C-alpha positions, 0 to 999 in steps of 0.5 A: 209649768212648774213641778211641785216636789213631793217631800219624802218621808222617812224610808228604811236605810239600805244595809249590806245584808239586804238582798235583792228581794229586800230591796224590791220589797221596800222599793229601795235602790234599783227598785226605787220608784218615782211618780209624776202626776199631771193634773189639768182641765180639759174636755172629757170628750178627749178621754179615749184618745188620751187614754189610747195615746198614753197607753201606747207610750206606756208600752213603749217606755215600760211605765205604770200608768193611771188615768182618771177624770174627776173633779172636772179635771184629768189626773194622769200618774206615771210611775217608773223605776227611778233609774229608768228615766228622769222626771224631765224626760217623763214630763217632756214625753207626756206633754208631747202626747197632750199637745198631740191630743189637745192641739196645745199643752193645757195648763198643767199642775205637776207633782213629782216624788218618790212613789212609795215614800213621798208625802203625797197626801200632804202635797195634795193639800198644798196645791 
């Protein structure tokens, strides 16, 4: 399992006159967000069980979560404030849920990067 780093695009610099509302609006500093996206092929029959387990984890951790099934694979995106956790901790927690639901962790494609300033579109074409 390897993690594909999503390259960052240009983002505004934090300046001394920026107040918290500016940082929040531009998702900078303590409001910067990281996204970790998991893609894997598994049986759609387990969608509800996976959704329930990841939703419980979402409430426990305070993450934002997106779960979908298309192109014959699951897509799970976890977004969180960068200061809240690390990519490795998120990967470990989600992998534990996947092992619990499917019996063993499936072959994963993992993309991780800045949720707002990452070149996600370019990363999807590189996989």
